[in-house]
Structure formats: C-alpha cells, structure tokens
C-alpha positions in Angstrom: 0.0 0.0 -0.1 1.3 3.5 -0.8 1.0 5.1 2.6 2.3 8.4 1.3 -0.9 8.6 -0.9 -3.2 7.3 1.8 -1.9 9.8 4.4 -1.5 12.6 2.0 2.3 12.7 3.0 4.7 14.6 0.4 6.5 11.5 -0.7 7.2 12.9 -4.2 9.0 15.9 -2.7 11.1 13.5 -0.5 11.9 11.2 -3.5 13.1 14.1 -5.6 15.2 15.4 -2.6 16.8 12.0 -2.2 17.6 11.8 -5.8 19.2 15.2 -5.6 21.2 14.1 -2.5 22.4 10.9 -4.1 23.7 13.0 -7.1 25.6 15.4 -4.7 26.9 12.4 -2.8 28.4 11.0 -5.9 30.3 14.1 -6.6 31.6 14.2 -3.0 32.6 10.5 -3.5 34.5 11.4 -6.6 36.2 14.2 -4.8 37.3 11.9 -2.0 38.5 9.3 -4.5 40.6 11.9 -6.2 42.3 12.9 -2.8 42.9 9.3 -1.9 44.6 8.7 -5.3 46.9 11.7 -4.6 45.3 13.6 -7.6 44.3 16.6 -5.5 47.4 17.6 -3.5 46.0 21.0 -2.7 42.8 19.7 -0.9 42.3 20.2 2.7 41.7 16.5 3.5 41.4 17.1 7.3 38.6 19.6 6.9 36.8 17.3 4.4 37.1 14.4 6.8 35.5 16.4 9.6 32.7 17.5 7.3 32.0 14.0 6.2 31.9 12.7 9.8 29.3 15.3 10.7 27.3 14.3 7.5 27.5 10.8 8.6 26.0 11.5 12.0 23.4 13.6 10.3 22.6 10.6 8.1 22.4 8.2 11.0 20.0 10.4 13.1 17.8 10.9 10.1 17.5 7.5 8.7 18.5 4.9 11.2 15.7 3.6 13.5 15.3 0.3 15.4 12.3 -1.8 16.4 11.7 -3.2 19.8 13.9 -6.1 19.2 17.0 -4.3 17.9 16.4 -4.7 14.2 17.6 -1.7 12.2 14.9 0.1 10.1 14.3 3.0 8.1 12.0 5.6 10.1 8.9 4.9 7.9 9.2 1.1 8.2 7.8 0.8 11.7 4.9 3.0 11.0 4.0 1.3 7.9 4.1 -2.1 9.7 2.0 -0.7 12.5 -0.5 0.7 10.1 -1.0 -2.5 8.2 -1.4 -4.5 11.5 -3.7 -2.0 13.2 -6.0 -1.8 10.2 -5.8 -5.6 9.8 -6.6 -6.1 13.4 -9.6 -3.7 13.3 -10.9 -5.4 10.2 -10.5 -8.8 11.8 -12.6 -7.7 14.8 -15.2 -6.2 12.6 -15.4 -9.6 10.9 -15.6 -11.4 14.2 -12.3 -13.0 13.9 -10.7 -12.5 17.3 -7.8 -14.9 16.9 -6.5 -13.0 13.7 -6.9 -9.7 15.4 -4.8 -10.9 18.4 -2.1 -12.3 16.2 -1.8 -9.0 14.5 -1.7 -7.1 17.9 1.0 -9.3 19.1 3.3 -8.1 16.4 2.9 -4.4 17.1 5.8 -2.7 19.0 6.3 -4.4 22.4 2.7 -5.4 22.9 3.4 -9.0 22.9 4.4 -8.4 26.5 0.8 -7.5 27.2 -0.1 -11.2 26.4 2.5 -12.5 28.9 2.9 -10.1 31.8 1.0 -7.8 34.3 0.9 -4.2 33.6 3.8 -3.3 35.9 6.1 -5.5 34.0 4.8 -4.2 30.7 5.5 -0.7 31.9 9.0 -1.6 33.1 10.0 -2.9 29.7 8.5 0.2 27.9 10.1 2.8 30.2 13.5 0.9 30.1 13.6 1.8 26.4 12.4 5.3 26.5 14.6 6.2 29.4 17.9 5.4 27.7 20.5 8.2 28.0 21.1 10.5 25.1 24.7 9.1 24.8 23.4 5.7 24.0 22.5 6.5 20.4 22.5 2.9 19.1 19.6 1.8 21.3 16.6 3.6 22.6 17.2 7.3 22.5 15.2 8.6 19.6 15.3 5.4 17.8 11.9 4.0 18.4 9.2 5.5 16.1 5.3 5.7 16.7 4.9 3.6 19.9 1.5 2.5 20.7 0.4 1.2 24.1 -2.2 -1.6 23.4 -2.1 -3.2 26.8 -5.6 -2.4 27.9 -6.9 -3.4 24.5 -5.2 -6.8 24.5 -6.3 -7.5 28.0 -9.8 -6.6 27.2 -9.8 -8.9 24.1 -8.3 -11.7 26.0 -10.9 -11.4 28.8 -13.7 -11.5 26.2 -12.2 -14.5 24.6 -12.1 -16.3 27.9 -15.8 -15.3 28.6 -17.1 -16.1 25.1 -18.0 -12.5 24.5 -18.2 -11.5 20.8 -18.8 -7.9 21.0 -15.5 -6.1 20.0 -17.0 -2.7 19.1 -15.1 -0.7 21.6 -11.8 -2.4 20.8 -12.2 -2.0 17.1 -13.0 1.7 17.5 -9.9 2.2 19.6 -7.7 0.5 16.9 -9.2 2.6 14.2 -8.4 5.7 16.4 -4.9 4.5 17.0 -4.4 3.9 13.1 -5.6 7.5 12.4 -3.0 8.8 14.8 -0.4 6.8 13.2 -1.3 8.0 9.8 -0.9 11.5 11.2 2.5 10.5 12.6 3.5 9.1 9.2 2.6 12.3 7.4 4.5 14.3 9.9 7.6 12.0 9.6 7.7 12.3 5.8 7.6 16.2 6.4 10.5 16.0 8.8 12.4 13.6 6.5 12.0 16.3 3.8 13.6 18.9 6.0 16.5 16.6 7.0 17.3 15.6 3.5 17.5 19.4 2.5 19.9 19.9 5.3 22.0 16.9 4.1 22.0 18.4 0.6 23.5 21.6 2.1 26.1 19.7 4.0 27.0 17.8 0.8 27.4 21.1 -1.2 29.7 22.3 1.6 31.9 19.2 0.9 32.4 20.2 -2.7 34.7 23.0 -4.0 33.2 26.4 -4.0 
C-alpha cells in the first residue's frame, strides 16, 4: 500500500530530494576518491574528513531507527508495519475473527508483553527503552518510532475470549483511532524527513569546491 498517498504525505518531494542528495553524494565521493589517489594535492583533507563525519552523524540520526527487538529500520518502516497491523486487526474484529486480530496485535511494538505479563512488568520494559541516556544512540534514544500502548486493548480482548463475549465494538474503535493517529505521525515523519534531507544536501554542497 502506498502510505504516502493514503496519508497525503509529500512523498514525491522526498523522493526528488533523495535523488538530488544522491547526485551530490556521488560528486563528493568522486572528490574523496581523487584525494585518496593523490590527484588533488591542494585539498584540505582534514577539513573534508570532519565534514564527512558530521554528515555521517546527520545521516544516522535521519535514517536509522530500530524496532523493539533491535532490528535496524528506516524511520517509515515501523509506522508502515504498525498501520498494516492496526487496520488488519480492526478489520478482523469487525469480521468477528478475534484470533486473527490478536495475532496482529501481538506483532505491534512491544505489545506481545501484554499477552505475557502484568501491567507493571509491561510498563517496566517500555520505560526501560524510552529512558535510555542521550549518549546511547544505538539503542533507545530517539530510535523508536510511533509507539502504541495496546495493553488495555489486548487484556480486554483476552478477557472477552475467555468469557465467550463476541462484541468487539469498543476495541475496534480504539484500533481505528490508533491507526488514524499513526497516519498523522506518518505524514509528519515524511515532512521531517524532507527537512532533514534538505539539510543533508546543504552539507554535501559544503563538501564540494566552491
């Protein structure tokens, strides 16, 4: 599914900006290759190296995210997966298929813990990730995108399953609302990526001769 189209996110501008950034990056690569071959003796290699390190950090902060189990993702991937699962779970509940809905909810963020633990433990695992120090960039700090707390929804559905209750109207409505919020987050994310890529383009131009 084209989530940019569905959420009215400006994916076309982002794609164009990425193409332009890739072209600039190729020029920077060619310049670095010439320096490494000794074909540009007048170049300030030290200054260029510092610029490239800053650019690398900007790239990491812009494009590298992780899921709840340490897998590396692009920023939009987690939101896309959550959107597919949320809409799928809501549709399954509307169709009366509780088992299918629960399987989908199990895969969203860290909500599988809701199936296994009491709320205190669930909250502990969640806060552990979001309370990571700023210096720990590779895990936790600003690396988790679009978290959704589905603990109450999961417990409600499991209780209804145990009691044989088949009215899932409230839970389906909550999931639809959560999906709408995620769509807004997706639209905002694409907008912020556009801004970040424009900054990366500026940094790439600074790496090229005036």
